[in-house]
Every structure is written in C-alpha cells, then in structure tokens.
C-alpha positions as CSV (number, residue, x, y, z in Angstrom):
1,M,50.2,-43.0,14.0
2,N,48.7,-45.3,11.8
3,R,46.1,-44.7,8.9
4,T,43.3,-46.0,11.0
5,N,43.9,-43.9,14.1
6,A,44.4,-40.7,11.4
7,Q,41.2,-41.3,9.8
8,A,39.8,-41.7,13.2
9,I,40.8,-38.4,14.2
10,V,39.9,-36.4,11.1
11,A,36.4,-37.9,11.1
12,A,36.0,-36.7,15.0
13,A,36.9,-33.4,14.3
14,G,34.7,-33.1,11.3
15,A,31.8,-34.1,13.6
16,M,32.8,-31.7,16.1
17,L,32.8,-28.8,13.9
18,L,29.8,-29.7,12.5
19,L,28.2,-29.9,15.7
20,A,29.2,-26.5,16.4
21,A,27.9,-25.5,13.1
22,C,24.7,-26.7,13.7
23,G,24.2,-24.8,17.0
24,G,23.1,-28.1,18.9
25,G,19.6,-28.4,16.6
26,G,17.7,-25.8,18.4
27,S,17.9,-27.5,22.3
28,E,19.5,-23.9,23.7
29,G,21.0,-21.8,20.8
30,G,24.3,-20.2,21.2
31,G,25.3,-22.8,24.1
32,E,24.9,-21.6,27.9
33,D,27.0,-18.8,27.4
34,G,26.6,-17.5,24.0
35,P,24.0,-15.6,22.3
36,I,20.3,-16.8,22.7
37,V,19.5,-17.2,18.8
38,I,15.7,-16.4,18.0
39,G,14.5,-16.8,14.3
40,A,12.9,-14.8,12.8
41,V,10.3,-16.0,9.8
42,Y,9.4,-13.1,7.7
43,S,8.6,-12.8,3.8
44,V,10.4,-9.4,3.2
45,T,9.8,-10.5,-0.8
46,G,6.6,-10.8,-2.8
47,S,3.2,-11.1,-1.8
48,Q,3.7,-10.7,2.4
49,S,6.4,-8.0,2.2
50,S,4.1,-5.2,3.0
51,I,3.1,-6.7,6.1
52,D,6.1,-8.4,7.0
53,E,8.9,-6.1,6.6
54,P,7.5,-3.9,9.3
55,G,7.1,-7.3,11.3
56,L,10.9,-8.1,10.9
57,K,11.8,-4.6,11.8
58,G,9.6,-4.5,15.2
59,F,11.0,-7.8,15.8
60,E,14.5,-6.9,15.6
61,L,14.1,-3.5,17.3
62,A,13.0,-5.1,20.3
63,A,15.9,-7.5,20.2
64,K,18.2,-4.2,20.3
65,Q,16.7,-2.7,22.9
66,I,16.3,-6.1,25.2
67,N,20.3,-6.2,24.5
68,E,21.1,-2.8,25.3
69,D,19.1,-3.3,28.4
70,G,21.4,-6.3,29.3
71,G,20.0,-9.2,27.6
72,V,17.9,-11.8,29.0
73,L,19.6,-14.2,31.7
74,G,22.9,-12.2,31.2
75,R,23.3,-12.9,27.8
76,D,22.5,-11.5,24.3
77,I,19.7,-12.0,21.9
78,E,20.7,-13.0,18.5
79,V,18.2,-12.9,15.9
80,S,18.8,-15.1,12.7
81,H,16.9,-14.5,9.6
82,V,16.4,-15.8,6.0
83,D,14.0,-14.6,3.5
84,A,11.1,-17.1,3.3
85,A,9.8,-14.7,-0.2
86,S,6.0,-15.4,0.2
87,D,6.5,-18.7,-0.9
88,Q,5.7,-22.2,0.8
89,T,8.5,-24.2,-0.5
90,T,11.2,-21.4,0.4
91,L,9.4,-21.2,4.0
92,T,9.7,-24.2,4.7
93,N,13.1,-24.5,3.9
94,V,14.0,-21.6,6.0
95,V,12.1,-23.0,9.5
96,S,14.5,-26.2,8.9
97,E,17.4,-24.1,8.4
98,L,17.0,-21.7,11.3
99,I,16.2,-24.7,13.7
100,D,18.9,-27.2,12.0
101,N,22.0,-24.9,10.9
102,D,21.3,-21.9,13.1
103,G,20.5,-23.6,16.4
104,A,17.3,-21.2,17.0
105,V,15.6,-22.0,20.4
106,A,12.4,-20.5,19.4
107,L,10.9,-19.0,16.1
108,G,8.8,-16.0,15.8
109,G,7.0,-14.1,13.0
110,I,4.8,-14.9,9.8
111,N,1.7,-13.2,9.2
112,D,-0.4,-15.6,7.1
113,S,-2.4,-18.3,8.3
114,T,-1.6,-20.8,5.2
115,F,2.0,-20.1,5.4
116,A,1.7,-20.5,9.4
117,L,0.0,-24.0,8.5
118,A,3.4,-25.0,6.5
119,A,5.9,-23.8,8.7
120,G,4.3,-24.7,12.3
121,P,4.2,-28.6,11.6
122,I,8.5,-28.5,11.3
123,A,8.6,-26.4,14.2
124,Q,6.5,-28.7,16.1
125,S,8.2,-31.7,15.0
126,S,11.5,-30.2,16.3
127,Q,10.0,-29.4,19.6
128,V,10.9,-25.9,19.1
129,P,8.1,-23.0,20.3
130,F,7.2,-21.0,17.3
131,V,5.0,-17.5,18.5
132,V,3.1,-16.3,15.5
133,S,3.3,-12.5,15.1
134,G,-0.1,-11.8,12.3
135,A,-1.6,-15.1,11.5
136,T,-5.1,-14.9,12.6
137,L,-6.9,-18.6,11.8
138,P,-8.2,-19.3,15.6
139,T,-7.6,-22.8,15.0
140,L,-4.1,-22.4,14.5
141,P,-2.4,-23.7,17.7
142,E,-4.7,-26.7,18.3
143,Q,-4.1,-27.8,14.5
144,I,-0.6,-27.8,14.8
145,G,0.0,-28.4,18.6
146,D,1.5,-27.7,21.8
147,Y,4.7,-25.7,20.9
148,F,2.7,-23.2,18.7
149,F,1.7,-19.6,19.9
150,M,-0.5,-16.9,18.5
151,V,0.3,-12.9,19.4
152,P,-3.0,-12.1,17.6
153,F,-6.4,-12.4,18.3
154,G,-8.6,-14.5,15.6
155,D,-10.1,-13.9,12.5
156,D,-13.3,-14.6,14.5
157,A,-12.7,-11.7,16.4
158,Q,-11.8,-9.4,13.9
159,A,-14.7,-10.3,11.6
160,F,-17.4,-10.1,14.5
161,A,-15.8,-6.4,15.0
162,I,-15.8,-5.4,11.8
163,A,-19.5,-6.9,10.9
164,D,-20.7,-5.2,14.3
165,Y,-19.1,-1.6,13.3
166,G,-20.8,-2.0,10.0
167,L,-24.2,-3.0,11.4
168,N,-24.4,-0.6,14.0
169,E,-22.0,2.6,13.3
170,L,-22.4,2.5,10.2
171,E,-26.2,1.4,9.6
172,G,-25.9,-1.5,7.3
173,Q,-28.2,-3.8,6.6
174,T,-27.6,-5.5,3.3
175,A,-23.7,-6.6,2.3
176,W,-21.9,-7.8,-1.0
177,V,-18.9,-10.2,-0.4
178,L,-15.8,-10.5,-2.4
179,V,-13.4,-13.5,-1.3
180,D,-10.0,-14.5,-2.1
181,Q,-10.5,-18.3,-2.2
182,A,-6.6,-19.0,-1.8
183,Y,-6.2,-18.4,1.8
184,D,-7.0,-19.9,4.8
185,F,-7.3,-16.3,6.4
186,T,-9.7,-14.8,4.0
187,T,-12.0,-17.8,3.6
188,A,-12.2,-17.9,7.3
189,L,-12.6,-14.1,7.7
190,N,-15.4,-14.5,5.5
191,T,-17.3,-17.4,7.1
192,F,-16.8,-15.3,10.1
193,F,-18.1,-12.2,8.7
194,Q,-21.2,-13.8,7.3
195,Q,-22.0,-15.9,10.5
196,R,-21.9,-12.2,12.6
197,W,-23.5,-10.4,10.0
198,E,-26.9,-12.5,9.5
199,E,-26.9,-13.2,13.3
200,G,-27.1,-9.3,13.8
201,G,-30.2,-9.3,11.4
202,G,-28.3,-8.3,8.2
203,E,-28.7,-9.9,4.5
204,I,-25.7,-11.0,1.9
205,L,-27.1,-9.9,-1.5
206,L,-24.1,-11.6,-3.3
207,E,-21.0,-13.7,-2.6
208,D,-18.4,-13.7,-5.4
209,S,-14.8,-14.9,-5.3
210,Y,-11.6,-14.3,-7.3
211,Q,-8.1,-16.4,-7.7
212,S,-5.3,-14.6,-5.8
213,G,-3.1,-13.1,-8.2
214,D,-5.6,-11.5,-10.5
215,T,-5.3,-8.1,-11.3
216,D,-8.6,-7.4,-13.1
217,Y,-11.6,-7.3,-10.8
218,S,-14.5,-6.0,-13.4
219,A,-16.3,-9.3,-13.8
220,Q,-17.2,-9.5,-10.2
221,I,-18.1,-5.7,-10.1
222,A,-19.9,-5.9,-13.1
223,R,-22.2,-8.9,-11.2
224,L,-22.3,-6.3,-8.2
225,Q,-23.9,-3.6,-10.3
226,D,-26.1,-5.7,-11.7
227,L,-27.8,-6.6,-7.9
228,E,-31.6,-5.3,-8.6
229,K,-31.0,-3.8,-5.3
230,Q,-27.3,-2.3,-4.1
231,P,-25.7,-3.4,-0.9
232,D,-25.1,-0.7,2.2
233,V,-21.7,-2.1,2.4
234,L,-19.0,-3.8,0.7
235,F,-17.1,-6.5,2.5
236,V,-13.5,-7.5,0.7
237,S,-11.8,-10.4,2.2
238,A,-8.1,-10.0,0.7
239,I,-4.5,-10.0,1.4
240,P,-2.3,-7.2,1.4
241,N,-0.8,-6.8,-1.8
242,E,-4.5,-7.0,-3.4
243,A,-6.2,-4.3,-1.3
244,G,-5.2,-1.4,-3.3
245,I,-6.4,-2.4,-6.6
246,I,-9.6,-4.0,-5.8
247,T,-10.2,-0.7,-3.8
248,K,-9.3,1.6,-6.7
249,Q,-11.3,-0.8,-9.3
250,I,-14.2,-0.8,-6.9
251,R,-14.2,3.3,-6.8
252,D,-13.1,3.6,-10.5
253,A,-16.4,2.4,-11.1
254,G,-18.4,4.7,-9.3
255,L,-19.4,2.4,-6.5
256,T,-19.4,4.9,-3.0
257,Q,-20.6,2.5,-0.5
258,P,-18.5,1.8,2.7
259,I,-15.8,-1.1,1.7
260,L,-15.2,-3.5,4.9
261,S,-12.2,-5.8,5.7
262,G,-9.7,-7.4,8.1
263,D,-6.2,-6.8,8.7
264,G,-5.6,-7.5,5.2
265,Y,-6.1,-4.6,4.5
266,D,-3.6,-2.7,7.1
267,T,-0.9,-2.2,4.6
268,P,0.6,1.0,3.2
269,L,-0.6,-0.8,-0.1
270,L,-4.1,0.4,0.2
271,A,-3.2,4.1,0.0
272,D,-0.3,3.9,-2.6
273,V,-2.6,1.9,-5.0
274,A,-5.4,3.5,-4.6
275,G,-4.6,6.8,-3.4
276,E,-7.5,9.1,-2.7
277,N,-9.7,6.3,-4.2
278,A,-9.0,4.6,-0.8
279,D,-12.2,6.5,0.7
280,D,-14.9,5.3,3.1
281,V,-12.8,1.9,4.2
282,Y,-13.1,0.4,7.5
283,F,-10.8,-2.3,8.4
284,S,-10.3,-4.4,11.8
285,T,-6.9,-4.6,13.0
286,H,-4.6,-5.0,16.1
287,V,-3.8,-1.3,17.1
288,S,-4.1,2.1,16.2
289,L,-0.7,3.4,15.9
290,D,-1.7,7.4,16.6
291,S,-2.8,6.2,19.9
292,D,-1.6,8.2,22.9
293,D,-1.4,5.2,25.3
294,E,2.3,5.5,26.6
295,Q,3.3,1.7,25.4
296,V,2.1,2.6,21.5
297,S,3.4,5.9,21.4
298,G,7.1,4.7,23.1
299,F,6.9,2.1,20.3
300,V,6.2,4.2,17.8
301,A,9.1,6.8,19.0
302,A,11.5,4.0,18.9
303,Y,10.5,2.7,15.8
304,E,11.1,6.2,14.0
305,E,14.3,6.5,15.7
306,E,15.3,3.4,14.4
307,Y,14.3,3.3,11.2
308,G,13.8,6.9,10.1
309,T,10.0,6.4,9.6
310,K,6.8,5.9,11.6
311,P,6.0,2.1,11.6
312,E,4.2,1.4,8.4
313,N,1.2,-0.8,10.3
314,A,0.0,-2.8,12.7
315,F,2.2,-5.5,12.1
316,A,5.5,-3.8,13.0
317,A,3.8,-3.8,16.6
318,L,2.8,-7.4,16.6
319,G,6.6,-8.4,15.5
320,Y,8.0,-6.2,18.1
321,D,5.2,-7.6,20.4
322,T,6.3,-11.1,19.4
323,M,10.2,-11.1,20.6
324,N,9.1,-9.2,23.6
325,L,6.8,-12.2,24.7
326,I,10.0,-14.9,23.8
327,A,12.1,-13.2,25.9
328,D,9.8,-12.9,28.5
329,A,9.0,-16.4,29.0
330,I,13.1,-16.8,28.8
331,E,13.3,-14.5,31.7
332,R,10.5,-16.1,33.5
333,G,11.6,-19.9,33.1
334,E,14.9,-18.9,34.1
335,D,16.4,-21.2,31.0
336,A,16.7,-21.0,27.1
337,S,16.2,-24.5,26.0
338,S,13.2,-24.8,23.6
339,E,11.1,-26.7,26.3
340,A,11.6,-24.6,28.9
341,I,10.5,-21.6,26.9
342,R,7.6,-23.6,25.6
343,D,6.5,-24.1,29.5
344,A,6.9,-20.5,30.1
345,L,4.8,-19.2,27.2
346,A,2.2,-21.5,28.2
347,D,2.0,-19.9,31.4
348,T,2.0,-16.3,30.1
349,S,-0.8,-14.3,31.8
350,G,-0.9,-10.3,31.8
351,F,1.9,-9.8,29.6
352,D,1.2,-5.9,28.7
353,A,2.0,-5.6,25.1
354,V,1.8,-3.3,22.4
355,T,-1.2,-4.5,20.8
356,G,-3.2,-5.5,24.2
357,N,-2.9,-7.8,26.8
358,I,-1.5,-11.5,26.4
359,A,-2.6,-14.4,28.4
360,Y,-3.0,-18.0,27.7
361,E,-6.0,-19.8,29.0
362,G,-6.2,-23.1,29.6
363,E,-4.8,-25.1,26.5
364,S,-5.8,-22.2,23.9
365,R,-2.5,-20.4,23.6
366,K,-4.3,-18.0,21.7
367,P,-5.3,-14.2,23.5
368,T,-8.6,-12.7,23.7
369,K,-8.4,-8.9,23.1
370,S,-10.0,-6.1,21.8
371,V,-10.0,-5.1,18.1
372,T,-9.5,-1.7,16.8
373,I,-11.3,-0.5,13.6
374,I,-9.4,2.2,11.6
375,E,-11.2,4.1,9.0
376,V,-9.6,5.5,5.5
377,Q,-10.6,9.1,4.1
378,D,-8.7,10.1,1.1
379,G,-6.1,7.8,1.6
380,V,-5.6,8.8,5.4
381,Y,-6.0,6.3,8.2
382,E,-7.4,7.2,11.8
383,F,-8.8,5.6,14.2
384,A,-12.4,5.0,14.4
385,D,-13.3,2.7,17.3
386,E,-12.1,0.0,19.7
387,V,-14.7,-2.9,20.1
388,T,-14.4,-6.2,22.2
389,P,-16.7,-8.6,20.2
C-alpha cells in the first residue's frame, strides 16, 4: 500500500466517523432503525429555570411513557438536552449543537418569546421543526417561518382574558401598569392588556417600567402611592424570577389592591419569595393542575410518581404536551424525517392535550385555546375561572 492510498483510506474513515457522530445533520436522527432524537431546549439554570425545569421534566416524562408504550414507528424516542442557561448566546449554541452534533429531527422547548426569537431562526434555516412549549408572542410563527409551531395560546389571548377578569369579576375600572422593558413577552402582554382594558371602558392611571434584573422597585411604588387617585387594580408584566420580589415589595408598602398578571407569574417563586404577601393575586395561565379532568389528573399523578412532587406549574404540562405533539406528528406522518414531521405538524387538528385542544388552522401554527385564571390567596394557588377571550 503506497502512502497516498493509506492517507486516502484514513481520511475516508475519519469522514465516516464524523458523519456518524453528527447523526446525519437532523434529517432522521438515529438513522432508520435507531432511536429518534428529539432536542429539548430548556434552561435549568438562570432566570428561566423556575418554568423551564418543570417544562423539561414534563417533556422527558412524555418521552418515557411513549417508549414504555412501544415508541413511535417501533422506535424509541431519545431526548437530547443541553442547558441553555437562560442566556441567548448559550441558547443559540445549544440549538446548533442539538441539530448538527446530536442529529435532532425536531426540537421542543423554550418558555420565553425573546429566547424563541433567537433560537427559532437557527432551526428554520436548518429546516428542523421547532415546537415551542410556552413562548406566547402571537407573531412568533410568522416571524420565524414555516418550521415553527406554538403549543400555547398567544399573549393577546391571555392579556385579554386577565383584563376581562379584572373588569368583569373584580369590577375594576382604573389600573396601574408596571412592565419589564427588556422582554418581547412582557412588552407584548402589557400592550394587549392596555388595549383590552381601555376597550372595556377601563382607564390606565399610570404606566411605569423597570429594567430587567432590578431588585428594588421602591421608586415605582412611590410614584404609584403619589397618584391623586389610587387605582382599583395593579397590573404587573414580569418574568418569573421577578414576580415574587415585586409582589412582596408592593404588599410591604401597604398596597392591597388586586395584582393582575400573565403566565410569568405562574411560578413557585411567587409564593416562595412573597410568602403570605402573595395575596389577592390573579394571573392567566394554561391549565389548572387541580382540575378533575381525567387528562389533567392523569398527568399530575404520573408526574408525581416520576419526580416525587406535583407539577410546579402549567409549564410542566406544556412540556408534556410538546413532546406528545411531536410524537403524534411522527406517528401520523409515518416518517421520522424533519420535513415529514413539519408537514404532519401543520396538519394537526383536534389534538387533545393536557393544556387544551391543539389545531393549526390555515397558516397560523398557533392554537386557539381557552385561558385559565389562577387566584393566589396567602400564597395558595387556586382555580378562579376559565375564559375564552
């Protein structure tokens, strides 16, 4: 064997090893006979951890149940997860790694719209379906592209629902608004809330804001207290790690009005940080985990058996629904390639999930669902209402 031939054989062997390690670039993870690789994009550390960690647990629980039931197309689901660490640069690297190195044929996860806007285009350019678990900006699918799908309703739906509840059930007429300026979720939620509040005859007495990461809200609270007329309700548009801090400081200042918010308040941190000061709080979210609906109670029981604790919030159920939706698309499409999964997802209709029925009408790739309102009294979370805006 001459030197040139030996070099060629070594190079060819190296290329084959590299191709195997990359899993075929996401076209059909695990080949035609191995496990089907689904990427899980969740941050189990950082500001998103209180909603992303339950989401990942729900996602992995669904995969385990699917495999115990015989898998999909006779193959197991393999969940590949790398911590996105609530950081956009880390997140984008994770998405590329899951597709290029792990061979994920589809991705699920992310509970924040700003992070979805960073991750979605990477999957779109690779033509790998991304099913977002809890990011709620209603324009995400059209902004990112035809490989992007939402499991949750949009911020318009949940903002309208909590505004309607404040106007009709709490009989509020005037509101103070506090918004985190850094996130697409918080700014969109605020915009939609104010729109619906004013359309319903309500008045916004003051809109105030803060920078993400702030821990002292005394200046904003002082401006609220200085208003000539105190508002009937307080609307706070915040991400999860700020919910408890803001609520505690509002109540410590002696303000007792009902506090309204969106699903950023659906976090254990609200009660953990604010304690009994988490009182007279109402937020919109995706499901009441205390529901006696068989599908909800079955999920809660399975989660508790698997992890030794009840689901921490609705994001656990959203993660569970995300994996089951992807698996359903693979089964219906009878093909584990990324293109086939995308096509089957687009045809989804009448998918009965824990968080509600999922159907994609036309080109929306965003479901229309009812919205659950949760009431918090003395740190205890209870179902208050179900609203279809």
